[in-house]
N, C-alpha and C positions, 0 to 999 in steps of 0.2 A: 831910342837906340836898340831896345829889345826887339822891336818889330822888324827892324832892318837886320838884326842878327838872326832872327827866325828865317827870313827870307833868304838870307845868305846859306844858312844851314839847310833849308829846302833845296837850293840849287847846287850847293856843294855835295850834299848827301848821296844823291843817285849817281853822280860821277864817282865818288870815293867807293861806293858800294859795288858799282860795276867793275873797277879796278881791282878790289879786294877778291872778288868772285873768281877772276881769272888767275890769281896768283897762287903760288904754292902756299901752304899753311906757315911755312917760316917767314916768307916774304910778308904775308899778312901780319903776322906777329910783330915784325919789326916796323912795318909801315904804321900800324895802329899806335905802337908806342911812341913812334916819331910824332904822330899827329898830336898825341897826348902832351909830350913834353914840349913841342914847339907851340902848341896852342896855349898852354899854361904860361910859357915864357912870354909870348906875345902880349897876353893879357897883363903880365906883371909889368913889362916894359912900358905899356901904354898908360897904366894906372899909377905908376910910381910918382909922377908929378902931382896927381891928385891927392895921393896919400900924405905927400909932403906938407899939404895944406892942413891936414889934421893928423899929425903923427901919432902913432900908438894908439889909435882909436880902433876898437875891436870891430865896430860897425863897417870899417873898411873891407872886412872879409865879406860881409853881405853884398857890397857893390861888386867884388871881384868874383863871387860865386854866381851872380846874375850873368855874367859872360862865361865863365869856365864851365857852367852845367852843360852848355851846348856841345862840348867835346864828346861827353857820353854819347850823345846820339850819333855823332860823326863815326865813332868806332863801334857802334851797335850795341851799347849798353843801356839797359832800362831799369830804373830804380823805383821800388815801391816802399813807402814808409808806413809802418805800422806803430801804433802808440803814439801818434802825433800829439795829443794832448799832454803828454809827459814833457816832451821837448819844447812845447809852446810856452809853458809856464815861465814867466820871467823871474825866475829866483835863482840865486847862487847855487851851484852844485858841482860835483865832481863827476864827469862822465867817464865811464870805463868802457872800452870797445876792443872786441878782437881784432888783430891786425893780420890780414892774409897777403896784402899786396899794396904797392905803391898806388894801385887803382882805388884804394880805400878813400883817398882824398876826393876823387870824383864823386863818391857817395856823400861826402861832407859837403861839397859844393852844391849837391842837390837838395840838401836840407837846411842849409845855413840861413835861409830866409825864414824857416820856422824857428830855428834856435835864437836868431838875431844877435844877442850879446854872448859871444862864446870865443874863447881863444884856445890854443893848443899848446902841448908841450912837445917839442922836437929836439933832435940831436943837434948840437952847435954846428956840425959839419954842413948842414943844409944852408946855413947862413952865407956860406961861400959860393953857393950855386947861384950866382946872379944871372938874370935879374930876379928870379923867384926869391932868392933868399932876401934881398934887400926889401922887396915889396912885402914879404910876410913879416919882417921885422917891423916895417912901419905900420902893419896891421896889428901890432901888439902880440905877435907869436912869442912864446917864452923858450929860448934856446938853453939847452942845459949840456954840461960836459958829462957824458956817461962814463968817461974813464976815471972821473974823479967824483965819488959818490958824496963826499962831504959837500964839495961846491955845488954839485946838482941839488942836494937837498936844501942848500942854503937858497938857491935860485928859486925853488918851488915855494918854500916857506914864506920868502919875502913877497911872493906874487900872491899867496893865498889870503892874506889879511886884505889886500887891495881888491882881489876878487870878491870877497865877501861884502866889503863896502860897497863895490859899484854894482852888485847883483850880475856878476858874470859867470857863465859856466865855463869850467876848465875841462878839457877834453885831453885824456891821457890813454895811450895804449899800453896797458900793464903787462903785456907778454914781452914787451921790448922789441926785439927783432921780428919783422914779419915772416910768416911762415904759412905757405898755401898747402898743408898737408891733410886736409879734412878734419881738423880737430882743434880744440881750444887748448893751448899750452899753459905751463904753469905761469902765474902772475908774479910779478915783483911787487914789493912792498910799498913803493913811494906813493902811489895814488891814495892808498888807503890810510897812511900816516898823515897826508894832507887832509883828508876828509875827516879824519878824527880829531886832529888838532885844531882844525877850524870849525869842527861840529857841523860839517855840511853833509847834506844827503848824497848818496851815490846813485847814479842813473846809469843802469847797464844798458849798453846799445850792442846789438848783435847783428853782424852782417851774415847773411845766408851763404852757404858754400860757393866758391867760385868754380863751379864745375866745368866752366867754359875755358878756364885758364890752366895751362901747363907749361911753366917756365922751362922745365927740363927738356921737353920736346918741342919748344918754341911755338906754341899753339895758343892763339887768343881768338876765340870765336865770338858770335854775338851771344849776348846772355841777359837774363833778367835776374836782378838781385833784390832780395827783401832786406830793407833796415828795419829791424824790430827794437823798439824801446820798451824796456820793462818798467814796471812801477818803481819808483824811487826806494831806496833802502836807507832808512834813517841811521844816523850815527849819534844822535844825542845821548849823552851819558856814557858813551864808550870811551875807553882809555886805550893807550898804546898796548895794554895787556890784551886787548880784545882784537887786535889787528888780524892775528892768524886766523880766528874763527870767522871774522868778518870776510877775509879774502875767500875762504873755504866756501861761505854761504853765497856771496856775490858769484863766484866762479861757478858753482854748481848749478845755480839758476840760469846762467848764460849757456852752460854746457846743454843743459835740458833743451833750451830753446834752440841752440844751434843743432843739435840732433833731430829735433822736430822738423826744423826748416829743412834739414839734409833729406829726410824721408819724403817732405813734400816736393822738394826740387827733384828727386829721383822719380817719384810718381807722375810730375808734369813731364819730365823729360821722357818717361816711358810712355805716357798717354800721347805726347807729340809724336814719337816713333811709331806707335801703333796706328794713329791716325793718318800719318804719312803713308804707311803701307796700305791702309783701308782706301785712301783716295785713289792709289794706283789700281786697286781691284775694282773700285767703282767705275773709274775710267775705261778699263778694259771691258767690263761687262756692259756697259753703256754703249761702247763702240760696236758691240756684237748685236745689242738690241737695235741700234740704228742700222746694222746690216740686214736684219730681219725685216725692218720696216721698208728699206729700200727694195729688198728681194720680192716682198709680198705685193708692193705696187708694180714692179716691173714685170710681174707675171702676167699682168692684165693689160693688154693693149688699150682697151676701152678706158681703163682707169689711168694710164699714164697719159693719154691725150686729154682726159677730163682735168686732170690735176696740174696741168702745165700751163704757166702764163707767163707773158712777158714782164720783165722787171720795169719798174718806173725809171725815169731819167736819172734821179738821184741815187738809185741803187746800182745802176748798171755799169758794169766794166767798160771803160771806154774802148778797150781793144777789140771788143766784138760789135759788130753791126747790129745784132740782136743778142740779148742776154736773157736767159729765162730763168725762172725758178719753178720748183714744183712743190706740191704739198709736202712731198718726201722731205725736201730740204728743210722746210718751215718746221714740219712736225718732228723730225729728228732734233733739230736744234732746240726746240723747246722741250723735248723729252730730256735730252741731256741736262739743260738748264734746271728743269724741275727736280730731277732725281739727285743731282749734285747738291742743289739747294737743300733738299730734305735731309741728306746726310751731313752736310757742311753748311749750315745756315749762315755762318760768317762770309762765305763766299757768295751768297746769293746775288748781291748788288755788284759783283765783280766778274760775272760771266758774261762774256760778248760773243756774238756769232756774226756771220756774213749777212744773214737775212733778216729783213723786217718781219715781224710776226704777223703783219696784216695781209690778208688774202681776200681776194674778191670773187664771189661766185657768179655764175652767168647772168643773174639779174642786176649785177652791179652792186649788190650788197657788200660791204667790207666787214670781214669778220677777223678778230683778233684770236690767232690760233693759240691755245694755251693747254697744257695738260690739266685735268681737273682731278679731284680727289678720288673719284671712283670711275671704273671703266664706263658706266652707263653716262655719267656726265660728259665725259670726253666724247663718246659716240654722238651725243646730241649736239655738242658744239660742232662736230666735224660734218654732221648731217646738214648744217647751214652752208658749209663751205661746197659740200657735194650736191647742192640743190635738191636735198631730200632723199639722196640715195642711201637709205638706211644700212643696205647690206654692205656696201663698201665702207661706210662709217663705222660700222660694228667691227668689220675685219680689222681695220686700221687701229681702232681703239683697243681691240684685243692684243695687237702686237706692242702697242705703247705699254700697256699694263702688264704684259707677260714678263715675268721675272726671268733674267738670264743668269745662270750660274757659271761661275768659271770653268767648271768641267765641260761646258758646252762650247767653249771657246778654243780655237786653235791658236795658240800663241807661243807655240815652240816648246822646246823641252827644258829651257832654263827656268829654274824654280823663280817664283816671285820673290822678293825681299820680304821678310816677316817684320822688319823694323827700317822705318825711313824717318829720320829725325827732320822734318821740313817745317818751314816757318808758315803753317797753314793759313794763319789769320792775315798773312802778308801777300797771299798768292791772288793772281787773277787767271781766268780761264779763257781761252780762245777756241772757238769751234768753227770748223768749216764742215757743215752737216753733209754735203755731198760736193766733193770737189770733182770737177770735170762733168757739170750738169749736162752740157751738150751731148756727151757721150752716152751719158745715162739716159737721155731722151731718145737718142737715136738708136741705141742698141748695138749689138755686135755687127760688124761688117759682114759681108756676103760669104765670106770664107769661114765665119763662125769665130769662136774664141780661140786663142793661142794653142797649139799643140803642146809647146814647152812653156809652162806658166813662168818659167825662171829667165825667159828671154824677154827682150825689150820690145814692146810692140807699140805701133803708132797710134792706134785708136781702138774704140770698142769699150765694153763693159769693164774689161780688165783694168783700164785706166782709171775707173772710179774709186775714190778713197773717202773715207770719214776721218777727219782729223780733229783730235782733242789735245790741246796743249796747255800745260800750267807754266805760269812765269811769275817771277818776283816783282811785284807791283812797284817797288821803290827803285830797283836798279834797271827792270825791264828784261832781266836775263831769263831765258827759258830754262826750266829746270826738270820738267817731266813731260813726256809726250807718248800718245797712243795713235797709231795709224792702222785703221781696218780696211781691208780690201774685200768688200762684200762679194765681189764676182771673181775671186782668185782661181777657182777651179770648178769645171763643170763635169758632171757624170750623168748617168742615167736618171737620176733622181732630181737633178737640177744644179743650181750653183751652190758652192761652199765659199765661205770666208776665211780670212786669217787675220790676226792681229799682230803688230810689232809694237814694242814699247822700250823706253829708255829712261833713265834718270840719271842726272848729274847735278849734285849739290854738296858744295864743300869738298870733303874726302869721299864722299859716296859717289859711286859710278857702277850702274849696272844696266844691261841691255839684253833684249831677247833675241834680236834678229841674228840668225846664223848668215855669216858672209858666204856667198855661193862660191862654188868651186873655181869659177872663171875669174874670180875677183883679181887675182894677181896677174892674169894674162890680159884683162880687159883694157882697151884703149878708147872705150866709148866715152864722149862727153854728150851729156843730154842738152838739147837746145829746143827753143821753140821756133815755130815756122816763120816767126817774124824777125828772127835774129839777123843782124847786119851782116851783109857780104864780107867786110874787112875782118870782122871777128871770126867768121867761119874760115876765111882763108888763113889767118894766123894760127888757128887751132889745127887745121889740117896740114899745114906746112911743118907744124910740131910733132906730126905723127898721130894725132888724134883721129878716131873715127866718129863723125857727128851723127846723132841719131835724133829725130824729131819725134816727140810724143805728146799726147794730150794730157793736160792736168799738170799743175805744178806739184800737187801732192804726190802723183805717181812718178814723175821724174825725180823727186827727192827720195822717194821709197827705193827707186832703183839705184841711187847713190848709197843709201843705207845698206842695202843687200849686196853691193859690190857689184852688180850688173853694169853699172856706169861708174867711171871714177869722179866725175863732177857734173854739175849743172850750172850753166852759165846763161844768165839773161841780162842783157843790157837796158831793156825798156823797163818803165816803171808800171809793171803789170801784175806784180803779185802783191799780196795784202797780209796783214799780220795773222789772219786765220789760215793762210795757205801755208805759212812757213813756222808757226810757233811750235807745233807737235814735231815735225820732222827735225827741226833745229835742236830741240831738246835730246832727241836721240842721237844725232849726230855728234853733239857735244859729248854725250855719254861714251861714244866710240872714239873720241878723240878728234873729231873733226869740228867744223863750224860752218856758219853762214855768213859770209862777209858782205858788205855793200860794194857793189862792182866798182863805183866811182873812186873808192878809197884804196882799191887794189894796188900794192906794190908802194904805196905811199904810207898812210896810217893803218890800213888793214881793219877798218872799223867794222864790229860786229852788228848785225841787225839786233835791235831791241824792240821791246813789246809794250812799254807803258805808252799810253796814248791818252789824249783828252777824253772826258766823258762822252759817250755816244750822244749826238745832238742833231736831230732830223732838221732842225731849223738852219743848220749850215748850209749854204748853197753848194759848196763842193765837198759833199759828204764823204766820198770815197777817198778824197785827197787826205783825210785824217789818219786813215790807216794803210796808205800805200807805202811799201818798202821803196822809198825814193832812192834814186841812184842804181837800181838794178841789184842783182844778187849773184854770188859764187858760192855755191855749196860743195863742199869736199868732205872726204873722210879721212884723208892723211896728209900730213905736212909736206910730204914729197910731192904729191900731186899739186898742192897749192903752189909750191915753189915752181914747179914746172909750168904751171899756167900763168904765174906772174911773168916769167921769162917769155912765154909765147905771146903774151898780150901786151908786153912792154913797147912803148912808142919807139918808132925808128928800127 
């Protein structure tokens, strides 16, 4: 049954995660609590008949926890147990734990299989919350009347002798009422009287701060919680006169541990925020390094011809009669992969790109392109690809290993965030090293580069882009993107590039791209040359001016900049690497990229989680295709207008 539940969680988790990411924080708060309550209730309802076969057996809790612990994964909570050896001892004791939220019970479900024989003291009102209350009663939970202290004391004392005889742990929250205020509140005396009267040791258990929960502002984010079990504190020889000093001793050691974990959580959160901001900086600087490589190669006609070869049938985009890759594509891709992997080792196996790293020289020798530790080693590897052209190899290796500082990148006037709390370990990266390779190979048209770089052009080097996008691997949602336009502007010294970036994760939203002055007046919709006549006619009838342009990345950049209102493509000819980076920036601006076939119905967003790259799969490209076409937009009013224009009939 556990394996089946694991599979169910794996299937349900990404769907729930995707839904949570697009909701407001208050909606996420209520949805997560609903999942929690409904999940526990379903387990209680399902297992109650089983519990009736062995009523009041505390091992029923272990069975229930095996099912309920999956709820934590669904709502984004992860638990780490410290001091496991103390909880694992099969001896009677009184466990005292701090009480911050009803979520505490999810932590108990996580560790019940370690505690084994353990029951809990709870207020009697919970008994009437069926089916949970009934199931808990059948598990041997002890309900007390908190409004009648005499009766409550009798209930606990009656249970104490049985607990000692049966070697059962008794879990009590001595603070009484749960309070998530970032501190441990004064303790009530009941748990300590029980421990002293039964001469049972006290086992302190401390939950780390719930920094991810704010009930007042209806916020429940994903979070990591530590449950720290401290060494047991003996009560042998103590009397009721010692209860006050015992309380002070236990509480103080729990406060010290709580404060220690508070500092640890803050440092972890700060480290996560700093690393998120660092990843954005790395992506921007790498995009410019990619631009330098692209420009260096494009300067030399001999080099661009030497470094171009036709893709294999398993790599090629079926939309093109001939599909080429250049060493610039492969080298840029592997440069990005190498340097992100150096800075963020946990991402190394989750960086994917459009190109195969294999390249053949004129002798038919296949070389795997990879960035080496030193410039000399990289040049030696490139020399094999270039059929012994040492000069060209050294020039390219120099660009690969040449560090690019942020001051060298034109990414607009908006300052980069200093703090981005991103789930780094859960990210994946998509790279399109040179989008619009055909334009890159062909160069500028006879008329040269555009006079106005903010106008939409049909072809040429202006349409070439480098795309680096980060996405959440579980949900497939894009959250950070960088687009570099290596041939943005040309002056007497040559070409200059620019970079655009955007981040959207939870409540964090930031982007660099200034919207062009014409954005409010623009009626342009970007399309490909292969778009269907029916779609073109419908859009023109709705008052849109259609513009064809090369490169999905460039057309999406035009939407981001406000040069175009939308980009529509009905064919299955874009891929995850084409859209991940622009999609993240559009989300930061309030826009999105939807699956064309779902338009006006479910309006499904494009997502980016895919099977692992497998060159043995016959239809390799199909694994990464944005099936169903795409519709990219920056504003909801544009989306509504397009839905109306393309509605059947």
